[in-house]
KOLZA-647928 format. One record per residue (C-alpha): x, y, z. Coordinates in pm, whole numbers, padded with zeros to 5 digits, always signed. Each point is the difference from the previous one (the first is absolute). Example, Ala and Ser with C-alpha at 12.3 -4.5 7.8 and 13.67 -1.06 7.14 Angstrom:
<sites>
+01230-00450+00780/+00137+00344-00066/
</sites>
This chain:
<sites>
+00000+00000+00000/+00284+00237+00087/+00160-00069-00339/-00332+00067-00173/-00024+00342+00165/+00357+00071-00112/-00079-00091-00360/-00323+00204-00003/+00180+00297+00152/+00277-00020-00258/-00256-00026-00281/-00197+00301+00128/+00321+00202+00033/+00110-00086-00352/-00345+00087-00134/+00007+00342+00160/+00355+00060-00119/-00088-00116-00349/-00298+00230-00017/+00154+00320+00136/+00372-00022-00060/+00174+00210-00262/+00165-00266-00214/+00178+00103-00317/-00147-00062-00341/-00370+00005+00091/-00092+00366-00057/-00260+00048-00272/+00130+00206-00288/-00307+00222-00035/-00001+00078+00373/+00373+00071+00000/-00041+00235-00297/-00286+00175+00178/+00213+00059+00309/+00290+00121-00215/-00239+00243-00167/-00096+00124+00346/+00366+00057+00081/+00063+00180-00330/-00295+00234+00034/+00047+00072+00372/+00204+00283+00144/+00239-00177+00238/+00254+00251+00142/+00100-00225+00291/+00032-00323-00205/-00275-00188+00180/-00031-00231-00300/+00374-00045-00055/-00023-00381+00038/-00250-00021-00287/+00233-00089-00288/-00088-00186-00318/+00271-00266+00043/-00141-00115+00335/-00308-00207+00066/-00268+00244+00110/-00091-00234+00285/+00339+00089+00150/-00064+00372-00016/-00044+00187+00326/-00366+00033+00093/-00118-00267-00245/-00140-00338+00109/-00104-00275-00241/-00206-00316+00017/+00239-00275-00107/-00281-00224-00121/-00130+00251-00253/+00294+00238-00034/-00234+00293+00061/+00088+00305+00202/-00238-00007+00297/+00150+00265+00227/+00148+00339-00080/+00131+00211+00288/+00174+00325-00085/+00115+00237+00272/+00027+00314-00209/+00107+00256+00263/+00356+00063+00110/-00020+00188+00330/+00370+00085-00007/-00021+00159-00344/-00351+00143+00058/-00106-00112-00346/-00110-00318-00167/-00152-00195-00286/-00269+00158-00218/-00238-00198-00224/-00234+00183-00240/-00226-00282-00122/-00102-00362+00044/+00013-00103-00368/+00244-00280+00092/-00225-00150+00266/-00246-00213-00206/+00292-00224-00104/+00056-00107+00364/-00364-00081+00066/+00075-00289+00238/+00109+00237+00277/-00170-00062+00332/+00219+00246+00190/+00091+00350-00124/+00190+00236+00229/+00124+00329-00148/+00061+00184+00328/+00178+00329-00045/-00024-00005-00381/-00115+00334-00141/-00326-00075-00186/-00121+00361-00015/-00038-00014-00380/-00207-00320+00012/-00365+00104+00015/-00154-00339-00084/+00175-00191+00278/-00322-00179+00119/+00001-00188-00332/+00287-00203+00145/-00263-00191+00194/-00175-00112-00318/+00327-00066-00185/+00103-00253+00266/-00285-00248+00059/+00206-00201+00253/+00097+00304+00208/-00016-00058+00376/+00230+00268+00139/+00031+00352-00143/+00222+00260+00169/+00028+00352-00140/+00147+00154+00315/+00150+00350-00040/-00041+00005-00376/-00100+00367-00046/-00344-00100-00125/-00234+00299-00012/-00322-00123-00157/-00244-00279+00071/-00320-00051-00201/-00329+00016+00192/-00133-00293-00204/+00190-00305-00119/-00121-00340-00125/+00235-00285+00074/-00010-00375-00053/+00236-00100+00279/-00130-00235+00267/+00340-00100+00145/+00147+00329+00126/+00069-00029+00372/+00246+00279+00085/-00006+00353-00139/+00239+00275+00112/-00043+00356-00135/+00169+00179+00289/+00201+00324-00024/-00150+00133-00321/-00187+00325-00061/-00350-00070-00128/-00181+00307+00142/-00336-00170-00051/-00242-00224+00190/+00059-00374+00023/-00195-00154-00290/-00239-00281+00082/+00165-00246-00241/+00302-00019+00235/-00218-00209+00233/-00161-00210-00276/+00262-00278-00016/-00174-00302+00147/+00323-00164+00118/+00152+00315+00148/+00185-00067+00326/+00218+00308+00054/-00029+00360-00121/+00266+00267+00066/-00080+00366-00074/+00240+00175+00238/+00084+00365-00073/-00152+00016-00348/-00193+00324+00048/-00344-00153-00032/-00270+00253+00082/-00374-00001+00057/-00222-00277+00124/+00058-00373-00014/-00205-00175-00270/-00343-00117+00104/-00011-00363+00103/-00051-00273+00073/+00240-00203-00218/+00044-00373-00040/+00329-00028+00191/-00026-00333+00174/+00378-00051+00001/+00099+00357+00085/+00223+00022+00309/+00223+00308-00029/-00052+00368-00083/+00274+00257+00044/-00123+00343-00111/+00176+00238+00238/+00128+00349-00085/-00269+00113-00242/-00252+00286+00003/-00340-00163-00012/-00183+00267+00200/-00305-00222+00048/-00160-00227+00254/+00124-00355+00049/-00175-00246-00235/-00238-00229+00191/+00038-00293-00242/+00374-00019+00062/-00056-00089+00365/-00256-00266-00098/+00258-00217-00182/+00008-00322+00201/+00352-00108-00097/+00173+00333+00049/+00321-00040+00202/+00206+00314-00060/-00146+00351-00043/+00211+00318-00007/-00182+00325-00081/+00228+00231+00196/+00072+00355-00122/-00294-00027-00238/-00195+00316+00072/-00305-00198+00114/-00253+00182+00213/-00313-00065+00200/-00069-00296+00229/+00136-00352-00030/-00278-00221-00146/-00204-00151+00280/-00196-00282-00162/+00279-00234-00105/-00017-00369-00078/+00246-00264+00106/+00354+00118+00073/+00125-00324+00150/+00292-00031-00242/+00123+00359+00030/+00353+00008+00143/+00121+00350-00096/-00206+00322-00001/+00144+00350-00044/-00222+00306-00037/+00270+00236+00126/+00030+00370-00085/-00339+00062-00154/-00284+00231+00107/-00216-00267+00157/-00224+00107+00285/-00272-00132+00230/+00069-00308+00213/+00168-00339-00041/-00269-00240-00135/-00088-00312+00199/+00068-00241-00288/+00370+00069+00038/+00004-00180+00334/-00121-00320-00174/+00306-00032-00227/+00161-00270+00214/+00286-00070-00242/+00105+00364-00015/+00372+00037+00069/+00067+00362-00094/-00241+00291+00056/+00108+00351-00103/-00250+00286+00037/+00240+00288+00078/-00032+00354-00130/-00378+00029-00032/-00272+00179+00196/-00150-00303+00169/-00175+00070+00327/-00179-00184+00276/+00141-00287+00202/+00179-00325-00077/-00233-00286+00093/+00105-00270+00243/-00091-00238-00281/+00345+00067-00144/+00115-00277+00234/-00166-00243-00246/+00275+00076-00254/+00242-00246+00152/+00215-00024-00315/+00098+00366+00006/+00372+00071-00002/-00017+00372-00088/-00252+00276+00083/+00042+00362-00109/-00288+00237+00080/+00215+00308+00054/-00084+00355-00109/-00376-00017+00039/-00256+00139+00245/-00068-00321+00188/-00096+00055+00360/-00123-00171+00312/+00203-00225+00220/+00304-00174-00135/-00121-00338-00132/+00174-00209+00264/-00127-00326-00155/+00261+00049-00272/+00245-00126+00258/-00157-00345-00037/+00107-00031-00363/+00292-00233+00059/+00137+00015-00358/+00007+00378-00009/+00345+00137-00086/-00068+00362-00097/-00262+00227+00159/-00040+00365-00098/-00284+00202+00156/+00191+00329+00003/-00139+00345-00079/-00358-00067+00102/-00215+00105+00295/+00014-00313+00213/-00024+00058+00370/-00006-00191+00323/+00263-00193+00193/+00299-00111-00204/+00055-00293+00236/-00301-00199-00122/+00146-00102-00335/+00322-00121+00163/-00182-00200+00263/-00195-00193-00265/+00317-00061-00198/+00145-00183+00294/-00303-00208+00094/+00198-00298-00121/+00226-00274+00134/+00307+00125+00187/+00304+00108-00195/+00210-00298-00086/-00301-00229-00033/-00149+00122-00327/-00064+00373+00042/-00267+00099-00247/+00114+00352-00092/+00176+00031-00337/-00023+00379-00003/+00300+00165-00168/-00133+00350-00074/-00235+00201+00222/-00114+00352-00095/-00241+00175+00236/+00142+00351-00033/-00210+00315-00045/-00314-00110+00181/-00159+00095+00333/+00111-00300+00204/+00050+00046+00373/+00151-00185+00292/+00328-00181+00046/+00159-00277-00199/-00061-00322+00197/+00275-00242+00092/-00145-00237-00259/+00146+00238-00259/+00330-00170+00073/-00139-00343-00092/+00022+00051-00375/+00323-00176-00094/-00055+00046-00376/-00062+00375+00021/+00251+00194-00212/-00169+00332-00081/-00213+00186+00255/-00162+00341-00063/-00195+00159+00288/+00067+00375-00044/-00256+00278+00034/-00244-00159+00242/-00090+00088+00357/+00195-00274+00169/+00125+00048+00352/+00153-00207+00274/+00325-00162+00103/+00183-00271-00194/+00260-00226+00160/+00231-00279-00111/-00292-00245+00007/-00173+00184-00285/+00286-00097-00233/+00079-00349+00132/-00045-00204-00318/+00026+00264-00271/+00317-00163-00126/-00063+00086-00367/-00105+00362+00045/+00172+00220-00260/-00215+00314-00020/-00173+00166+00295/-00188+00319-00090/-00195+00122+00302/+00051+00376+00018/-00238+00270+00123/-00146-00198+00287/+00024+00055+00373/+00185-00322+00077/+00278-00052+00252/+00276-00259-00029/+00116-00110+00344/+00278-00257-00024/+00310-00076+00200/+00328+00164-00098/+00146-00335-00108/-00300-00107-00211/+00093-00153-00335/-00295-00022-00243/-00057-00346-00152/-00009+00153-00351/+00247+00169-00233/-00209+00273-00160/+00094+00218-00295/-00270+00265+00058/-00102+00128+00344/-00232+00302-00012/-00112+00091+00354/-00051+00376-00020/-00205+00126+00294/+00070-00296+00230/+00131+00060+00351/+00342-00162-00029/+00198+00230+00233/+00129+00164+00195/+00312-00214-00053/+00116-00073-00350/-00145-00346-00096/+00290-00244+00034/-00183-00287-00171/+00060+00174-00337/+00364-00111+00030/-00108-00361-00059/-00167+00083-00335/+00276-00074-00247/-00221+00020-00309/-00174+00330+00069/-00038+00222-00306/-00290+00231+00088/-00029+00130+00357/-00249+00259+00125/+00002+00068+00376/-00105+00364-00029/-00212+00167+00268/+00081-00286+00236/+00090+00189+00318/+00369-00088-00020/+00228+00226+00204/+00378+00040+00009/+00290-00086-00225/-00006-00254-00277/+00240-00283+00097/+00313-00041-00212/-00086-00358-00086/-00304+00127-00190/+00197+00244-00216/+00257-00273-00067/-00256-00264-00097/-00248+00214-00193/+00186+00001-00331/-00249-00239-00161/-00309+00203+00103/-00141+00162-00313/-00283+00188+00174/+00070+00135+00349/-00253+00217+00181/+00068+00101+00361/-00163+00343-00020/-00215+00157+00272/+00184-00145+00298/+00230+00165+00253/+00331-00128-00131/+00313+00200+00078/+00368+00007-00083/+00191+00019-00325/-00062-00218-00304/+00318-00171-00124/+00090-00045-00364/-00274-00205-00161/+00106-00311-00190/-00197-00235-00221/+00061-00351-00122/+00137-00023-00351/-00176-00332-00053/-00351+00136+00065/-00215+00163-00263/-00147+00348+00058/-00177+00228+00039/+00137+00125+00334/-00231+00210+00214/+00099+00155+00335/-00258+00188+00211/+00124+00129+00337/-00203+00320+00031/-00156+00153+00314/+00258-00122+00250/+00279+00185+00178/+00304-00112-00198/+00278+00257+00010/+00348+00077-00129/+00100+00005-00365/-00182-00179-00277/+00120-00357-00064/+00168-00093-00324/-00224-00219-00214/+00074-00248-00279/-00072+00115-00352/-00267-00272-00038/-00238+00143+00264/-00313+00125-00176/-00205+00161+00281/+00127+00179+00312/-00218+00179+00256/+00184+00148+00300/-00244+00286+00054/-00103+00141+00337/+00310-00097+00192/+00283+00205+00151/+00269-00028-00267/+00212+00312-00019/+00292+00168-00176/+00006+00029-00378/-00089-00221-00294/+00332+00014-00186/+00146-00325+00133/-00319-00183-00091/-00092+00147-00338/+00357+00030-00126/+00130-00327+00148/+00106-00169-00326/+00040+00244-00282/+00070-00277-00251/-00294-00217+00108/-00356+00010-00128/-00255-00075+00269/-00323-00193-00064/-00190+00193+00267/-00352+00102-00109/-00145+00133+00327/+00202+00219+00239/-00189+00148+00296/+00215+00190+00250/-00260+00255+00108/-00057+00098+00360/+00359-00026+00122/+00260+00258+00107/+00212+00030-00313/+00167+00334-00052/+00245+00154-00249/-00056+00012-00375/-00141-00273-00222/+00306-00140-00184/+00002+00008-00378/+00031-00379-00045/-00336-00116-00134/+00160-00125-00319/+00092-00312+00204/-00368-00081+00063/-00156-00030-00348/-00280-00238+00105/-00153+00225+00267/-00375+00033-00030/-00067+00146+00345/+00226+00255+00175/-00116+00134+00335/+00239+00220+00201/-00277+00208+00156/-00021+00125+00359/+00372+00029+00063/+00235+00300+00038/+00153+00000-00346/+00131+00326-00141/+00127+00136-00330/-00152-00050-00341/-00148-00305-00168/+00292-00164-00187/-00008-00003-00380/+00079-00373-00011/-00357-00066+00107/-00075+00033-00371/+00182-00332-00052/-00289-00181+00170/-00199-00070-00314/-00211-00266+00177/-00097+00227+00289/-00372+00008+00078/-00012+00150+00349/+00218+00284+00131/-00054+00115+00359/+00235+00261+00152/-00253+00180+00219/+00077+00177+00331/+00370+00057-00043/+00196+00323-00045/+00068-00031-00371/+00049+00320-00199/+00049+00120-00356/-00210-00070-00310/-00120-00336-00125/+00280-00155-00209/-00087-00001-00369/+00141-00355-00022/-00323-00114+00167/-00165+00015-00342/+00174-00332-00076/-00210-00171+00269/-00298-00034-00232/-00156-00289+00191/-00056+00200+00317/-00339-00043+00168/+00073+00196+00314/+00209+00304+00091/-00024+00111+00363/+00238+00284+00089/-00217+00185+00250/+00138+00192+00297/+00345+00081-00136/+00162+00326-00112/+00000-00064-00374/-00034+00310-00217/+00004+00128-00354/-00268+00034-00265/-00271-00263+00001/+00125-00249-00266/-00237-00027-00295/+00175-00317-00121/-00167-00195+00281/-00310-00012-00218/+00167-00072-00331/+00273-00250+00094/-00140-00178+00307/-00342-00078-00143/-00064-00306+00219/-00001+00190+00329/-00277-00098+00240/+00118+00187+00309/+00175+00339-00018/+00065+00160+00338/+00223+00309+00023/-00169+00149+00307/+00186+00243+00227/+00294+00096-00221/+00102+00325-00169/-00101-00059-00361/-00122+00309-00187/-00140+00087-00339/-00329-00072-00172/-00170-00335-00034/+00076-00097-00359/-00276-00154-00210/+00238-00291-00070/-00094-00124+00347/-00339-00097-00141/+00163-00273-00208/+00027-00220+00311/-00306-00209-00083/+00071-00260+00269/+00049+00253+00281/-00210-00077+00308/+00172+00208+00269/+00129+00352-00079/+00141+00186+00301/+00180+00328-00072/-00107+00174+00322/+00217+00250+00188/+00227+00120-00279/+00031+00336-00179/-00203-00082-00309/-00199+00281-00167/-00227+00060-00296/-00323-00172-00100/-00106-00356+00061/+00028-00170-00343/-00338-00036-00174/+00105-00343-00125/-00023-00174+00339/-00282-00215-00136/+00272-00186-00196/+00097-00178+00322/-00179-00311-00121/+00068-00210+00309/-00156+00269+00221/-00301+00016-00230/-00049-00378+00010/+00083-00037+00369/+00305-00215-00069/+00247-00063-00278/-00048-00270-00258/+00205-00309+00093/+00105-00151-00329/+00178-00310+00129/+00114-00163+00325/+00338+00170-00024/-00174+00333+00056/-00125-00091+00346/+00198+00199+00258/+00126-00312+00176/+00374-00013-00044/+00115-00306+00193/+00070-00343-00142/-00255-00128+00252/-00342+00161-00040/-00095+00233+00282/+00342+00019+00168/+00087+00347-00131/-00282+00214-00137/+00015+00363-00099/-00123+00260+00249/-00050+00376-00012/-00085+00277+00244/-00263+00258-00084/-00151+00297+00186/-00376-00040+00012/-00278+00087+00243/+00238+00226+00190/+00251-00277+00080/+00285-00195-00157/-00101-00358-00087/+00200-00289-00140/-00151-00220-00271/+00131-00342-00099/-00252-00278-00055/-00262+00244-00134/+00248+00230-00174/-00128-00103-00341/-00348+00130+00095/+00102+00339+00142/+00016+00324-00200/+00111+00337+00128/+00099+00348-00121/+00168+00243+00242/+00125+00341-00122/-00042+00178+00333/+00232+00260+00153/+00133+00145-00324/-00056+00330-00184/-00241-00126-00264/-00251+00248-00141/-00284+00014-00249/-00321-00198+00020/-00072-00362+00075/-00019-00158-00350/-00340-00137-00097/+00179-00309-00138/+00084-00097+00358/-00352-00129+00053/+00061-00254-00277/+00240-00184+00233/-00290-00208+00132/+00223-00263+00163/+00186+00244+00226/-00028-00071+00373/+00202+00283+00154/+00047+00359-00123/+00194+00278+00174/+00052+00347-00153/+00020+00186+00333/+00229+00292+00080/+00039+00138-00352/-00139+00311-00177/-00280-00160-00200/-00290+00222-00108/-00336-00050-00163/-00271-00238+00118/-00025-00363+00095/-00095-00195-00318/-00373-00079+00007/+00059-00341-00159/+00201-00114+00302/-00275-00256+00065/+00155-00207-00284/+00278-00100+00243/-00215-00265+00168/+00279-00182+00189/+00167+00313+00140/+00073-00061+00368/+00212+00302+00091/-00022+00357-00139/+00211+00290+00129/-00006+00332-00186/+00044+00222+00307/+00208+00318+00019/-00048+00118-00356/-00201+00287-00154/-00295-00199-00130/-00330+00186-00027/-00366-00064-00071/-00219-00262+00161/+00076-00358+00092/-00170-00196-00281/-00315-00180+00109/+00128-00303-00196/+00270-00060+00263/-00269-00146+00225/-00017-00309-00224/+00359-00103+00085/-00100-00276+00240/+00357-00135+00034/+00133+00332+00130/+00137-00042+00352/+00236+00301+00018/-00076+00349-00127/+00174+00334+00053/-00103+00315-00190/+00096+00242+00277/+00165+00342-00047/-00121+00085-00349/-00254+00257-00123/-00292-00241-00025/-00349+00126+00087/-00357-00114+00022/-00168-00300+00155/+00194-00321+00070/-00173-00279-00199/-00192-00250+00209/+00104-00366+00010/+00084-00264+00257/+00372+00036-00068/+00029+00379-00007/-00184+00064+00325/+00209-00267+00175/+00325+00195-00053/+00125+00240+00265/-00045+00373-00043/+00378+00030-00052/-00056-00142-00348/-00195+00315-00100/+00133+00290+00209/+00166+00306-00152/-00269+00043-00268/-00337+00178-00025/-00201-00317+00035/-00306-00077+00206/-00189-00309+00109/+00101-00310+00188/+00252-00094+00125/+00075+00371+00043/-00183+00184+00276/-00107+00284-00229/-00351-00056-00126/-00086+00090-00356/-00320+00180+00119/+00217+00273+00157/+00187+00117-00301/+00292+00232+00013/-00032+00321-00211/+00238-00112-00273/-00186-00324-00058/-00338+00182+00017/+00105+00269-00254/+00138-00266-00229/-00329-00188+00012/-00197+00324-00060/+00210+00072-00309/-00064-00350-00121/-00375+00049+00059/-00004+00331-00198/+00165-00170-00295/-00240-00292+00019/-00313+00226+00014/+00128+00209-00292/+00000-00304-00226/-00332-00118+00137/-00159+00339-00078/+00137-00004-00355/-00151-00341-00058/-00340+00104+00137/-00004+00321-00211/+00075-00190-00318/-00276-00253+00068/-00262+00273+00075/+00090+00204-00309/+00000-00302-00230/-00332-00139+00112/-00155+00348+00029/+00037+00038-00377/-00034-00360-00112/-00299-00111+00208/-00262+00241-00158/+00120-00093-00347/-00044-00369+00080/-00337+00013+00173/-00189+00311-00153/-00081-00060-00368/-00093+00364-00087/+00334+00126+00142/+00192-00264-00191/-00166+00097-00335/+00056+00371+00061/+00364-00061+00097/+00085-00201-00309/-00196+00246-00230/+00211+00280+00149/+00320-00196-00071/-00117-00069-00358/-00065+00372-00071/+00334+00101+00145/+00178-00264-00213/-00177+00129-00318/+00098+00362+00074/+00361-00101+00057/+00019-00193-00326/-00154+00287-00199/+00249+00249+00140/+00280-00244-00081/-00111-00035-00366/-00034+00380-00040/+00345+00055+00141/+00154-00257-00238/-00162+00172-00303/+00125+00345+00097/+00352-00131+00043/-00017-00165-00341/-00122+00321-00172/+00274+00199+00169/+00262-00225-00156/
</sites>
């Protein structure tokens, strides 16, 4: 019997080899000629078809497979794209294809078929076709109707094309279809109406399209469906609720659509489901306890939705679960419940049921402390718990069996780690992010045991005192180090990094009490924040350390220290700088010309120093600048008009409290992206430019963000270093960071500006704060000021404005700060909830009456009374004229209309007078003629 099996096995092996091997001398001549014609007509710059030579058997060519019994080519697989050369094979027609009609497998992935418009005919040309793959073939058209005669096609792949049309119904009309791939082919519109006869259909991958429709009900009614991926498809509305059997479904992804409503109950009946991805939608409601029925689940991702209620603790009973992501929702309740159910299993060492590797619960509303059962997850590698409301004390027991933990992200919680000084964690983590924990007051010694640490954040951790030397000596492999917002003291030694580790290198040590000189840094460091410490002396040794070296530093924040002396002229060594902040120090002298070498600079902050002189003209080379903040210095010279013409991307321009003079040039209006303009407390004079309505970002309320690179978030890690700006509004100085992109402000106060307030100002309907106080402005307040609906702060005090306060100002419901005091305004203060809630100091120094002032408008002062009497005389003059005209007109016209005898007499009189006039005219003409 054993020998029989051996013989049968050998026979079967030989049969398979005989059928599918590429033996020489069996290639059919007509098929070989057809393939050679394909090679001749194709454009093949990377020699994809180089093995196709006439002297060789075509069955030995690369990508060609023959049936040795018939000699027919049955498989053709051409990989037409060369990723290294970024070009590939191009075929313009399929005229060669009918000669190889025995193909059951055709794969032309990466071949450029953009000139082939009749590509669906391939299906009819090849009656034996089972597998057709036109992946990434630059196809751009697909007919809405197509009649085919193929009943064998099982697998069809049209991914990564550009059809820009709906999916035609005939795609689903192949009775033997098993798998359909339509990934990233720019299909739009609704799915075709079903149902279809797809009894063998198991797999649909149609992610990354733009359907913009509801999910098709019939698709979820397919009984044999196993794999369904409709992620990034632009679907909207609810998930279908009335669904048939889903017992065979193992993979379901509806991620990153616009789906809303709740999770349907049928989903909890899919007992073979292994992967469930619903992230990035607008799903709401709760997760049912029935999810515990899905015992085959290995991965759940419901992140980035609006799911609420208590954390579904029953998920902890899913013993096969490896990855759980419920982050960025609205779950609440005790975090301990889910861990307790995870460990309701046999003791560790006797078949522990938890297979969990990844746990993401960050950005919810979870409360309480992590239970000790948290430490009973031996497979856990990645844990994310940040941005919740956790509190309590964790000890060594909470980490007992976390031997595989690699990433721990648990920042922004009120947790305390209380461990012995000789505690050695059971894990070797690469990422430990514990910002906001109580780790101090002593420096945590257990970090010394972490030999693989690459990202460490122990900021705002209550650590006091000096950083031990062993840390500085062993931190060379740490790529991201954040120890800011503690009470660390002492000097920072020269920073070293490991040559074997890949960057970037980020060092954040701000808001401590480090002192002495700045440390030398390696050229590979990309971000350095030493702000708000006690560093002193000058910057020369730091900025001019290696004159022949080119640093990779992109962010340099040294603001809020005690640096003095001049800024050295060494910025040519720092060509990659995008952020330079030396503000709030004691720096003197002028801004060095070498700052113009920073062509990548986006943010320049030198505020609150003692800098003098004009702005260097070399700054015009910094054309990528978004922010210039030079306020509270002693800079002087004429206001530079080139700010508007050469630095057109500016979003924040703050030159407050300097000594600039001159007029505001109209070129300033070319700053379309400007959101904050602060030129207060200088010596500027002349008119306010009439073109201020060209500040497009102020008109729209924010600038247009064209791509992700234009977000004002500079760090390699999102959210670590965002742009901020100070602005004077509502009578105080405020700092804006997270909402900076939504704030708009214009402050020209404390200058010598004259003329009127331009009417175009009221077109800036997105402006939130406006301050023109302490100038010499004349004229009236624009009556169309009610267009500025979102205005929150308005200060035009201490000018020479006259007239009344427009009644329309009462419609500014967002106004929370108003000051029109010390002008020449008169009349009644308009009545509104906002205006009467302001103090009388907002209106004093005028000739106004009404609340909130104590002077009542019924007791008018003589000037106001005389003015009103003059107005009344003018009004009654025009009224009298109108009445006189009406009486005279109808006094003559009415009798003629209503008394017949008068009307006849009147028109007879006119007729006689007309006859007399004509006779005299004729007589006069005759006499003139005779005289000639």
